[in-house]
ZALUM-984333 format. One line per field, with one value per residue (C-alpha): residue number from 1; residue in three letters; chain; x, y, z. Coordinates in steps of 0.001 Angstrom, whole numbers, plus 524288, in hexadecimal, padded with zeros to 5 digits. Layout:
# residues N
num = c(NUM,...)
residu = c(ALA,...)
chaine = c(A,...)
c1 = c(X,...)
c2 = c(Y,...)
c3 = c(Z,...)
//
This chain:
# residues 305
num = c(1,2,3,4,5,6,7,8,9,10,11,12,13,14,15,16,17,18,19,20,21,22,23,24,25,26,27,28,29,30,31,32,33,34,35,36,37,38,39,40,41,42,43,44,45,46,47,48,49,50,51,52,53,54,55,56,57,58,59,60,61,62,63,64,65,66,67,68,69,70,71,72,73,74,75,76,77,78,79,80,81,82,83,84,85,86,87,88,89,90,91,92,93,94,95,96,97,98,99,100,101,102,103,104,105,106,107,108,109,110,111,112,113,114,115,116,117,118,119,120,121,122,123,124,125,126,127,128,129,130,131,132,133,134,135,136,137,138,139,140,141,142,143,144,145,146,147,148,149,150,151,152,153,154,155,156,157,158,159,160,161,162,163,164,165,166,167,168,169,170,171,172,173,174,175,176,177,178,179,180,181,182,183,184,185,186,187,188,189,190,191,192,193,194,195,196,197,198,199,200,201,202,203,204,205,206,207,208,209,210,211,212,213,214,215,216,217,218,219,220,221,222,223,224,225,226,227,228,229,230,231,232,233,234,235,236,237,238,239,240,241,242,243,244,245,246,247,248,249,250,251,252,253,254,255,256,257,258,259,260,261,262,263,264,265,266,267,268,269,270,271,272,273,274,275,276,277,278,279,280,281,282,283,284,285,286,287,288,289,290,291,292,293,294,295,296,297,298,299,300,301,302,303,304,305)
residu = c(MET,GLU,LYS,VAL,ARG,LYS,ILE,LEU,VAL,HIS,LEU,SER,LYS,GLU,SER,SER,VAL,PRO,GLN,CYS,ALA,ARG,PHE,VAL,GLN,SER,ILE,THR,GLY,HIS,PHE,ALA,GLY,CYS,GLN,ASP,ASP,GLN,VAL,LYS,VAL,CYS,CYS,SER,LEU,GLU,ASN,ASN,ARG,PHE,LEU,LEU,PHE,GLY,HIS,GLU,ASN,GLY,LYS,GLU,GLY,THR,GLU,VAL,PRO,LEU,LYS,ARG,ALA,SER,PHE,CYS,PRO,PHE,LYS,PHE,LEU,SER,ASN,THR,GLU,ALA,ALA,THR,LEU,PRO,ALA,ASP,VAL,VAL,SER,SER,GLY,VAL,ASP,VAL,GLY,VAL,ALA,VAL,LEU,LEU,GLN,SER,VAL,ASN,GLN,LYS,VAL,LEU,LEU,THR,ARG,ARG,ALA,ALA,ASN,LEU,ARG,ILE,PHE,PRO,ASN,VAL,TRP,VAL,PRO,PRO,GLY,GLY,HIS,VAL,GLU,LEU,ASP,GLU,ARG,LEU,LEU,ASP,ALA,GLY,LEU,ARG,GLU,LEU,GLN,GLU,GLU,THR,GLY,LEU,LYS,LEU,ASP,PRO,GLU,ALA,VAL,SER,SER,GLN,LEU,LEU,GLY,LEU,TRP,GLU,SER,VAL,TYR,PRO,PRO,MET,LEU,SER,ARG,GLY,LEU,PRO,LYS,ARG,HIS,HIS,ILE,VAL,SER,TYR,ILE,LEU,VAL,HIS,SER,SER,LEU,SER,HIS,LEU,GLN,LEU,GLN,ALA,ALA,LEU,CYS,PRO,GLU,PRO,ALA,GLU,VAL,SER,GLY,CYS,LEU,TRP,VAL,ASP,ALA,ASP,GLN,VAL,ARG,ALA,ILE,VAL,SER,ALA,VAL,ASP,GLY,ALA,ASP,ASP,SER,VAL,VAL,LEU,PRO,GLY,ASN,ALA,SER,PRO,THR,LEU,CYS,MET,SER,GLU,VAL,SER,PRO,ALA,GLY,ARG,LEU,MET,GLU,ALA,THR,LEU,PRO,LEU,SER,VAL,LEU,CYS,ARG,ARG,ALA,PRO,ALA,GLU,GLY,GLU,ASP,TRP,GLU,ARG,VAL,SER,THR,GLY,THR,LYS,PHE,ALA,LEU,GLU,LEU,TRP,LEU,LYS,THR,LEU,LYS,SER,GLN,LYS,ALA,VAL,SER,LYS,GLU)
chaine = c(A,A,A,A,A,A,A,A,A,A,A,A,A,A,A,A,A,A,A,A,A,A,A,A,A,A,A,A,A,A,A,A,A,A,A,A,A,A,A,A,A,A,A,A,A,A,A,A,A,A,A,A,A,A,A,A,A,A,A,A,A,A,A,A,A,A,A,A,A,A,A,A,A,A,A,A,A,A,A,A,A,A,A,A,A,A,A,A,A,A,A,A,A,A,A,A,A,A,A,A,A,A,A,A,A,A,A,A,A,A,A,A,A,A,A,A,A,A,A,A,A,A,A,A,A,A,A,A,A,A,A,A,A,A,A,A,A,A,A,A,A,A,A,A,A,A,A,A,A,A,A,A,A,A,A,A,A,A,A,A,A,A,A,A,A,A,A,A,A,A,A,A,A,A,A,A,A,A,A,A,A,A,A,A,A,A,A,A,A,A,A,A,A,A,A,A,A,A,A,A,A,A,A,A,A,A,A,A,A,A,A,A,A,A,A,A,A,A,A,A,A,A,A,A,A,A,A,A,A,A,A,A,A,A,A,A,A,A,A,A,A,A,A,A,A,A,A,A,A,A,A,A,A,A,A,A,A,A,A,A,A,A,A,A,A,A,A,A,A,A,A,A,A,A,A,A,A,A,A,A,A,A,A,A,A,A,A,A,A,A,A,A,A,A,A,A,A,A,A,A,A,A,A,A,A)
c1 = c(3F311,3F2FC,3FAD7,3F2C6,3F60E,3EC6D,3E1FF,3D46B,3C6DD,3C20C,3B3E4,3AD8A,39F0B,39840,3A4D9,3A8E4,3B742,3BC66,3BCF7,3C416,3BA10,3B772,3B9F4,3AC3C,3A492,39F54,3A594,39ADF,3907C,396AD,392F2,38794,38025,37CE6,37688,37CB2,388CA,38DE8,38FF4,397C3,3A2E3,3AE87,3BC29,3C9F3,3D6F6,3DD42,3E810,3E7BA,3D929,3CEE6,3C3BD,3B5B0,3AB5D,39E56,39D74,3968D,3A33A,3A822,3B59F,3BB9A,3BCAF,3B924,3AB08,3A99C,3A05C,3A2FE,39CC7,39C10,396CF,388A4,38DD2,398B3,39BAD,39BAC,38DB8,38944,39390,38D16,392D1,39449,39C0D,3A445,3A7C6,3ADDE,3B789,3C5E0,3CB08,3D5AA,3CB71,3C25D,3CD87,3D2AD,3C9C0,3C5A9,3D0E2,3D259,3D49B,3D5E6,3D365,3D693,3CD5E,3D746,3D065,3D791,3D5E6,3CD09,3C43C,3C79D,3CA91,3D422,3CFCB,3D8C7,3D5F0,3DADD,3E46C,3DED3,3E76A,3E2A5,3DAF5,3D0D8,3C89D,3D173,3CEA2,3C5A1,3C6B0,3C95A,3D09E,3DEB1,3DF38,3E2D0,3E4DC,3E808,3F4DB,3F844,3FA6C,3F56B,3EB36,3E069,3E4FE,3F325,3EEFF,3E6DE,3F1BA,3FB7F,3F297,3F067,3FF0F,40167,3F6C7,3F79A,404C8,3FE21,404C3,3FCD0,40108,3F676,3F951,3F729,3E9A3,3DC47,3D49B,3C810,3C2B5,3B706,3B1B4,3B3CC,3B06B,3AE92,3B5D4,3B475,3BA9E,3B43E,3AA49,39E1B,39AE1,396E0,3A551,3AA8E,3AC6A,3B3E7,3C2BB,3C608,3BF37,3C37F,3BEE8,3C428,3C600,3C42C,3CC09,3CA38,3D730,3D742,3E2E7,3E691,3EAC0,3E27A,3DFF0,3E93A,3F42C,3F190,3F069,3FDF9,4038D,3FCB7,405A1,3FCB9,40143,3FD11,3FC04,3F117,3EB5E,3E7F2,3E159,3DEDD,3D4A2,3CF35,3C074,3B87A,3AB84,3A2FF,3A9E7,3A8FC,39A4D,3991D,3A172,399E1,38CDF,38FFE,38C2C,391DA,3874D,37C9E,3764C,3714E,377BE,3837C,38112,38D0A,38AD0,38B68,394E8,39FA4,3A94A,3A798,3B64D,3C132,3CFAB,3D792,3E580,3E86E,3F40E,3FD7E,4046C,41065,408A9,40797,3FB1E,3F3FB,3E86A,3DBB8,3CD11,3C331,3B479,3AD2B,3A3FD,3AEF3,3AF81,3A0B4,3A04A,39A05,3A037,39CE1,39522,39B99,3A799,3B41E,3B4F7,3B70E,3BCE3,3B478,3B4E3,3B441,3A7EF,3AF99,3B5A7,3A812,3A477,3B08B,3ADF5,3A014,3A5A0,3AF4C,3A42D,39DE5,3AA76,3AAA6,39CA8,3A03D,3AC08,3A389,3999B,3A439,3AA35,39D05,39B78)
c2 = c(340B5,33CAD,33078,32486,320F5,315F6,30E72,31428,31087,31791,3170F,31770,31667,31622,3184F,3243F,32787,32095,32979,32729,3229A,32BE1,326EB,32A88,323FB,31637,30EA7,30470,30EFD,3157B,3099E,30386,30F64,31393,3073E,2FB6C,2F5F5,2ED58,2EF67,2E957,2F1E4,2F06E,2F33F,2F464,2F8EE,3020B,30C31,30B64,30E4B,30496,306F8,30362,304C0,2FF39,2F4E4,2FED8,30689,2FE32,2FD2E,2EFD3,2EB33,2E06E,2E0FD,2DD8A,2E05F,2ECC6,2ED5E,2F60F,2F305,2F669,2FFA6,3057D,3132C,31973,314CB,31D54,3280A,33573,3419D,34762,33B9E,33B76,349C2,3465C,33C81,340CA,34654,33C09,3313E,33763,33935,32B42,3253A,316F0,30D67,30025,2F3CA,2E579,2D92E,2CB0F,2BFD5,2B4D2,2A7DD,29B41,28F70,28966,29567,29D04,2AB8D,2B314,2BDD2,2C621,2CE19,2DBFA,2DFAA,2E678,2F280,2F5D6,30289,2FD38,2F12F,2EB94,2DD62,2DB7A,2CF57,2D20B,2CBDC,2D08D,2DD56,2EBA2,2F6FF,2F608,2FCC6,3049C,2FCB2,2EFFE,2E6D4,2E321,2D4F7,2D8ED,2E23D,2D7AD,2CD91,2D78E,2DA8F,2CC02,2C9E4,2D5CE,2D200,2C322,2BF7A,2B7A3,2BA4E,2B66D,2B7E9,2BF44,2B687,2AA47,2AD74,2AFAC,2BB6C,2C2E7,2CFEC,2CCB0,2DA28,2E7DE,2ECB4,2FAD9,2FB35,3069B,308A2,30A2D,3014E,30886,31687,31282,30FA8,31C5E,323E0,31D44,31DA1,313B5,3102C,304D1,2FC42,2EEB4,2E4DC,2D6DF,2CD2F,2BE81,2B75B,2A897,2A135,2935C,290B8,28C25,2954E,28D26,28EED,29D7A,29E2A,2982F,2A38C,2AE45,2B862,2C3CB,2D1AA,2D42B,2E2D6,2DFF4,2D2B3,2CD25,2C099,2B7A2,2AD67,2A56E,2A4B9,29B3C,29D35,29904,2A275,2AD46,2AB1A,2AD31,2B975,2BFEF,2BC9B,2C704,2D29A,2DF58,2E976,2DF4E,2DDE8,2CFF0,2C54D,2BE34,2AF95,2A771,29C48,28EE9,28988,29350,2900A,29941,29B47,29D66,29A9E,2A70D,2ABEE,2B6DC,2BF3E,2C2E7,2D036,2C905,2C32F,2B54F,2ADAD,2A76D,29E3F,2A2DF,2A15D,2ABCD,2AAE8,2ABFE,2B560,2BF7E,2BF82,2C0DC,2CD73,2D90D,2E668,2EE6C,2FAE6,301F2,3016C,2FA19,2EFFB,2E1C8,2D59A,2D1DC,2CFBA,2DC91,2DFBA,2E081,2D341,2CD5C,2D2EF,2CCA7,2BFAF,2BF7D,2C14B,2B651,2AD15,2B014,2AC45,29F50,29CD5,29FDF,296CF,28BA6,28DE5,28D51,28103,27A0D,27D0B)
c3 = c(99F97,9ADDB,9B09E,9B480,9C28A,9C4DF,9BDAF,9BF5C,9BAA7,9AE76,9AA07,99CC1,99A06,98CD7,9853A,98D12,98EC9,99B12,9A6E0,9B3B3,9BDAB,9C8E3,9D6AE,9DB2A,9D046,9D06E,9C561,9C58D,9C5E2,9BA0E,9B1E6,9B970,9BE50,9CC23,9D16B,9CAC3,9D148,9C63A,9B7BF,9ACA4,9A79B,99EA2,9A395,99E75,9A3B9,999DB,99AEA,9A9BB,9AA1D,9AE81,9A50F,9A836,99DBE,99972,98ECC,98618,985A1,97A5F,98085,98292,99093,99A34,99F03,9AD68,9B8B3,9C07A,9CDF1,9D9E8,9E776,9EA05,9F478,9EC0E,9F17C,9E404,9E207,9ED5E,9EEC1,9EEE1,9E8A4,9F644,9FAF1,9EE84,9F0BD,9FDEF,9F84B,9F8B9,9EBF3,9EADD,9EBED,9E1CF,9D82E,9D999,9CF53,9CF50,9D0D2,9CA55,9D21B,9CEA5,9D692,9D328,9D609,9D578,9D2C8,9D56F,9CCAC,9D725,9D694,9E2BD,9E30D,9EB74,9F4B8,9FD08,A0938,A088A,A1357,A1F40,A1D8F,A0FDA,A0EA9,A0533,A0870,A1327,A171F,A0B6A,A02D9,9F46D,9E8FC,9E744,9DFD4,9DF51,9D623,9C7BD,9C4CF,9B8BA,9AC3A,9B255,9ACE3,9B66C,9B742,9B956,9C42C,9CA9F,9CA2B,9CF57,9DAD9,9DCF6,9DDFA,9E691,9F02E,9F05F,9EA88,9DFAE,9D2AE,9C6CA,9B8BC,9B129,9A585,9ADAC,9B319,9AD30,9B1BF,9AF9E,9B43D,9BCD3,9BFCE,9C50D,9D299,9D6AE,9E3A4,9ED0E,9FA66,A03FA,9FD59,A022B,A05E5,A13A2,A1610,A1084,A03E9,9F8BC,9F91F,9EE86,9E1BF,9D91D,9CE20,9D150,9C644,9CAF3,9C2E2,9C3EC,9C254,9C07B,9C5F2,9C211,9D02B,9DBA0,9E70A,9EF65,9E57A,9E4F3,9F3C0,9F518,9ED3E,9F4F5,9FB35,9FEC4,A0161,A0F9D,A0D73,A03B9,A076E,A14CE,A1064,A04BE,A01CE,9F68A,9F4C6,9ECAF,9E5C0,9F152,9FA68,9F049,9EEEE,9FD92,9FD10,9F20D,9F876,A02B4,9FA3F,9FF52,A01A5,A03CB,A1120,A10E7,A1902,A1358,A12A3,A0F9B,A05DC,A0C23,A020C,A0590,A1058,A1C11,A1D0F,A1341,A13B8,A122D,A13B0,A1D37,A18F7,A23BD,A23F4,A1ED9,A1390,A18D7,A164C,A21B1,A200C,A2623,A24AA,A2151,A2355,A167D,A1D8C,A1DF0,A0F12,A0EA3,A1674,A0FD1,A0E5F,A1A95,A185B,A23BB,A2C69,A29E2,A1F2A,A2298,A1C9B,A10EC,A0235,9FAC1,9F323,9E65F,9E901,9EAC0,9DD71,9D761,9DE2E,9D8D4,9CB3B,9CDEC,9D192,9C476,9BD63,9C4B2,9C08C,9B275,9B322,9B81F,9AD54,9A2FC,9A8BD,9A7C7,99950)
//
C-alpha cells in the first residue's frame, strides 16, 4: 500500500466506496450537479483522508454547506483545456486546507493580508489558515496555523469552535486568468475567544513572510464586504452605517506592527476577471463571513428567548 504523504479529499456518493477526488473535477458539482454552486454535504477527517459524502450515505459526519464561486474554473473547464494541464498538476489531487475565523468576545473577527511575495493570492485578505498536516484534527491544524501566522496561541480545550462551511478554492480563481494550478477544499472554523479584540491584538506577533497586515472587522463592516459579490457586475454601494475607514496594523519586514488606516472600499473590491489581482477580500472569505453573520443572528435570537 502506498504511504500517505498528504491529506486529500475523498468523495462518496450514495453509499459508494470513497474515491480520491480528481484534480480536474468540481467537488461541488459532484454533489450539486452542473449548475448549482452550493450544496449541503457531510464531512469527516478519518485515517488521513478528508471524506465528503451526502447525508443519504448513512455514515456519521458533520453536515455543512459546500460552495464554489459562480466562476469556478472547474465548472467551465473543457476536456481540451484539461488535457493541456501538466501531469504533475493533474496527479496532485484536491488538497485540504483550514482557516480560522477568530471571534473576539466583543464580536469582531480577525483578517490577515497575505504577504506580497506569496505565489497564491498575494495581498489578499483572508483569515489565518493553511494546510492540514498528517494525523491532525481540523481544529488543531487551524490553531497551529493561527499561531504560526499571527503568534496567537490558543488552547483547543479553552475555546469553543464550530465548522462553518467548506469552500472549493481554485487558483487562479477563474479561467480568464489562466488554467488551474491549485485545487483545495478549505474548511472554515469559527473559534470563539473569551478575550476582546484589543487583548488579542496586544498579543499579535505576525510572521512577515506570511502576513503583511492585520485588522479586526465588526458585523457592519462585514455586511459591506459581503455585499460586493464577486462575479456580479452591478455597482457596489457601501452601507451608510459602516465606517469608510478601518484601523489596521501593517507588518514590517522585521515583524513590527505599525498602525495604519485602510479604506473600507479596498475590502469591497471584486475579484478581477483579467490581469493582475489586487488587494481585496477573497471570495471564499466572503462566503465564510456570510456564514458568520448568520451565527451572530442566531446568537441574538437565542439571547432574546
